[in-house]
C-alpha positions in Angstrom: 77.1 -80.3 -21.3 79.0 -83.6 -22.5 82.0 -85.1 -21.7 84.4 -84.1 -24.1 82.9 -80.3 -23.1 85.0 -80.4 -19.8 87.9 -81.5 -21.5 88.1 -78.2 -23.4 91.3 -76.0 -23.2 90.7 -72.8 -21.0 92.3 -69.4 -20.6 93.9 -70.6 -17.6 97.5 -72.1 -19.1 97.2 -75.8 -18.7 93.9 -76.5 -16.7 91.2 -77.8 -18.6 87.4 -76.9 -17.9 87.4 -79.9 -15.5 90.5 -78.7 -13.8 88.6 -75.3 -13.5 85.6 -75.9 -12.2 87.8 -78.2 -9.7 89.8 -75.1 -8.6 87.0 -72.8 -8.2 85.6 -75.4 -5.6 88.7 -75.5 -4.0 89.2 -71.6 -3.5 85.4 -71.9 -2.3 86.9 -74.7 0.0 89.7 -72.7 1.2 87.6 -69.6 1.9 86.2 -71.3 4.8 89.0 -72.5 6.2 91.0 -69.0 6.0 87.9 -67.5 7.8 88.2 -70.3 10.4 91.8 -69.5 11.0 91.5 -65.6 11.0 88.5 -66.2 13.1 90.6 -68.4 15.6 93.7 -67.0 15.5 95.0 -63.8 13.6 95.1 -62.5 10.0 96.3 -65.3 7.5 99.5 -64.2 5.8 99.4 -64.5 2.0 101.4 -66.8 -0.2 104.2 -66.2 -2.6 103.8 -67.3 -6.1 105.4 -70.4 -6.0 104.3 -71.5 -2.5 100.7 -70.6 -4.1 101.2 -72.7 -6.9 102.2 -76.0 -5.0 99.3 -75.2 -3.0 97.0 -74.9 -6.0 98.1 -78.7 -6.9 97.8 -80.2 -4.0 94.2 -78.9 -3.6 93.2 -79.9 -6.8 94.6 -83.2 -6.7 93.2 -83.6 -3.2 89.9 -82.9 -4.5 88.3 -86.4 -4.1 84.7 -85.1 -5.7 85.2 -86.4 -9.7 81.9 -85.5 -10.9 82.3 -82.3 -13.2 78.4 -81.0 -12.2 79.5 -82.1 -8.7 82.3 -79.4 -8.6 80.3 -76.9 -10.1 77.5 -77.6 -7.1 79.9 -77.5 -4.6 81.2 -74.4 -5.5 77.6 -73.0 -5.4 77.1 -74.3 -2.1 80.5 -73.4 -0.3 80.6 -69.8 -2.2 76.7 -68.9 -1.0 77.7 -70.1 2.6 80.5 -68.2 2.5 78.8 -64.8 1.9 76.6 -65.6 5.2 79.8 -66.1 6.9 81.1 -63.0 5.2 78.4 -60.6 6.4 78.6 -61.6 9.7 82.2 -61.1 9.8 83.0 -58.2 7.3 85.4 -55.9 9.2 87.8 -58.7 10.5 91.0 -58.8 9.5 91.6 -61.7 7.2 94.6 -62.0 5.1 97.8 -60.2 5.6 100.8 -59.4 3.2 103.4 -57.8 4.7 101.7 -54.6 6.7 99.1 -54.8 4.4 95.8 -56.3 6.2 92.5 -57.1 4.2 89.5 -57.5 5.9 86.9 -60.1 5.0 84.9 -57.4 3.2 87.9 -56.6 1.4 88.5 -60.2 0.3 84.9 -60.5 -0.7 86.1 -58.0 -3.5 88.7 -60.0 -4.5 86.9 -63.3 -4.5 84.0 -61.2 -6.5 86.5 -60.1 -8.9 88.4 -63.7 -9.5 85.4 -65.9 -9.5 83.2 -63.7 -12.4 87.0 -63.7 -14.1 86.9 -67.4 -14.0 83.1 -67.6 -15.1 84.5 -65.7 -18.0 87.1 -68.1 -18.7 84.7 -71.1 -18.6 82.4 -69.5 -21.2 85.3 -68.4 -23.1 86.0 -72.6 -22.8 82.5 -73.3 -24.6 82.6 -70.5 -27.1 80.3 -68.4 -25.2 80.1 -64.8 -24.3 79.8 -63.5 -19.9 79.3 -60.4 -18.8 78.1 -59.8 -15.4 74.7 -58.2 -14.6 76.3 -56.0 -11.7 79.2 -54.2 -13.4 78.9 -51.3 -11.2 79.1 -53.3 -7.9 82.0 -55.6 -9.5 83.8 -52.2 -10.0 83.9 -51.3 -6.8 84.6 -54.9 -5.7 87.9 -54.7 -7.7 88.7 -51.3 -6.2 88.4 -52.1 -2.5 89.9 -56.0 -2.6 92.5 -55.7 -5.6 93.9 -52.0 -5.4 97.0 -53.3 -6.5 95.8 -53.8 -10.1 95.3 -51.0 -12.3 92.8 -50.7 -15.3 93.7 -48.8 -18.4 93.7 -45.3 -17.9 91.5 -44.9 -21.6 88.6 -47.4 -20.8 85.1 -47.2 -22.5 84.0 -51.0 -20.6 84.8 -51.6 -17.4 84.6 -55.2 -17.9 86.6 -55.2 -20.4 89.2 -53.5 -18.8 89.2 -55.6 -15.4 90.1 -58.8 -18.0 92.7 -56.5 -19.1 93.8 -56.1 -15.7 93.5 -59.3 -15.1 95.5 -61.0 -18.0 92.4 -62.2 -20.0 92.6 -59.6 -22.3 95.9 -57.2 -23.9 96.1 -53.5 -22.9 95.3 -50.8 -25.1 98.4 -49.6 -26.8 98.3 -46.5 -24.9 97.6 -48.3 -21.4 100.4 -47.2 -18.9 101.9 -50.0 -17.9 101.9 -51.5 -14.5 104.1 -50.4 -11.8 107.1 -52.1 -11.5 106.8 -52.3 -7.4 103.8 -54.5 -7.7 104.3 -58.2 -8.8 102.2 -59.6 -11.6 102.0 -63.2 -13.0 100.6 -65.2 -15.8 96.3 -64.2 -16.1 94.3 -63.9 -12.8 97.7 -65.0 -10.9 98.4 -61.0 -10.9 96.4 -61.1 -8.3 97.2 -64.3 -6.6 100.5 -63.0 -6.0 99.7 -60.7 -3.7 96.2 -62.6 -2.2 95.8 -66.3 -1.7 93.2 -67.0 -4.3 94.6 -70.2 -6.5 94.8 -69.4 -10.1 97.5 -71.0 -12.1 
């Protein structure tokens, strides 16, 4: 990777690759922060879209690590340690949205999908392919963590279907439109409207 590579645009709107890996580090920081609040108090209410956008900007601007690889290493370290914590607190209520509650286990499903989709974003910015190794596990994570997003009814490839559902691919012409009762937004903000993961 060269310094110029980190300036490549990504599928995440105005974020370049440097910003995107910073965002990934921020999501891992926020995962630990949210877990701590849920353990001490109660499920954390999900931010609405505008509040989420503002929080995204605040978190990214406050990230003190200015090294690209430092941001990647921070994300790797925190995401691994979060999984260790999550295995202990698996059934604890983590997030709330109205009357809906997501457990820590369901939240892991959301993080798994979001982080794999962002890995695809990173690879796309560099002109490279990306495909998760354990798609069956990711499919379960998607169903458990993101039941409000719909996979295309006619699909032959689960990963491509997830990319469609998270706004990275155009849906097939025969696809059934998303229910109007489910709020959606750009890219993987479709998930972020309902869950506190910070894609813009």
